[in-house]
C-alpha positions as CSV (number, residue, x, y, z in Angstrom):
1,M,-0.3,14.6,7.9
2,A,-2.8,11.7,7.9
3,N,-2.5,9.0,10.5
4,S,-1.7,5.4,9.7
5,F,-4.5,3.0,8.9
6,S,-4.9,-0.8,8.6
7,H,-7.0,-3.1,6.6
8,Q,-7.4,-6.9,6.3
9,I,-6.4,-8.2,2.8
10,V,-6.6,-11.8,1.5
11,Y,-3.7,-13.5,-0.2
12,N,-3.6,-17.2,-1.0
13,R,-6.8,-17.5,0.9
14,Q,-5.1,-16.3,4.0
15,P,-6.1,-13.0,5.8
16,L,-3.3,-10.6,6.2
17,L,-3.3,-7.3,8.1
18,A,-1.8,-4.5,6.1
19,V,-0.7,-1.5,8.2
20,I,-0.2,1.6,6.0
21,V,1.7,4.7,7.0
22,P,1.3,7.8,4.8
23,Q,4.6,9.8,4.4
24,L,4.7,13.2,2.6
25,R,8.0,13.6,0.7
26,K,9.5,16.1,-1.7
27,D,8.3,14.0,-4.7
28,G,4.8,13.4,-3.4
29,M,2.9,11.2,-1.0
30,H,4.3,7.8,-0.3
31,Y,2.8,5.0,1.7
32,E,4.9,2.6,3.8
33,V,3.2,-0.8,3.8
34,N,3.8,-3.3,6.6
35,I,2.5,-6.9,6.3
36,K,3.7,-9.7,8.4
37,G,5.7,-12.2,6.3
38,F,6.7,-9.6,3.7
39,R,9.5,-7.0,3.7
40,R,8.3,-3.5,4.3
41,F,7.7,-1.7,1.0
42,Q,6.7,1.7,-0.3
43,M,3.9,2.6,-2.7
44,T,3.1,5.8,-4.5
45,W,0.7,6.9,-7.3
46,S,2.0,5.7,-10.7
47,Q,1.4,6.5,-14.3
48,L,-0.7,3.3,-14.5
49,G,-3.5,5.2,-12.8
50,R,-3.2,3.3,-9.4
51,F,-0.8,3.0,-6.5
52,D,2.2,0.9,-7.3
53,I,5.3,-0.3,-5.5
54,V,8.3,2.0,-5.6
55,D,11.1,-0.6,-5.5
56,T,10.2,-2.9,-8.4
57,D,12.9,-5.4,-7.5
58,M,11.2,-6.4,-4.3
59,P,9.6,-9.9,-4.3
60,I,6.1,-8.7,-3.4
61,P,3.3,-10.7,-5.2
62,Y,1.3,-8.7,-7.7
63,E,-1.9,-9.7,-6.0
64,V,-0.7,-8.1,-2.7
65,I,0.3,-4.9,-4.5
66,L,-3.2,-4.6,-6.2
67,A,-5.0,-5.4,-2.9
68,V,-3.0,-2.7,-1.1
69,S,-3.6,-0.2,-3.9
70,D,-7.3,-0.7,-3.6
71,V,-7.1,-0.2,0.2
72,I,-5.2,3.1,-0.2
73,E,-7.7,4.3,-2.8
74,K,-10.7,3.5,-0.6
75,N,-9.1,5.2,2.3
76,M,-8.4,8.3,0.3
77,S,-12.0,8.5,-1.0
78,K,-13.4,8.2,2.6
79,R,-11.3,11.2,3.7
80,R,-12.5,13.5,1.0
């Protein structure tokens, strides 16, 4: 199992630290995302061809979701 990783993202011109914890589950790899000021949320690979939020009812801004998706993809490509 991979260790957690963190990356600085920018939302509304404010830098935010995203701490991402990989979790292997029965239905595949999920990523728990922790960002100060937002509720903790889960992301996984989606049919859209990128990582997407699991609970679509959570009020997480789309720009944050896209930024975290990019971070996860970059981290995966570094580990290969």
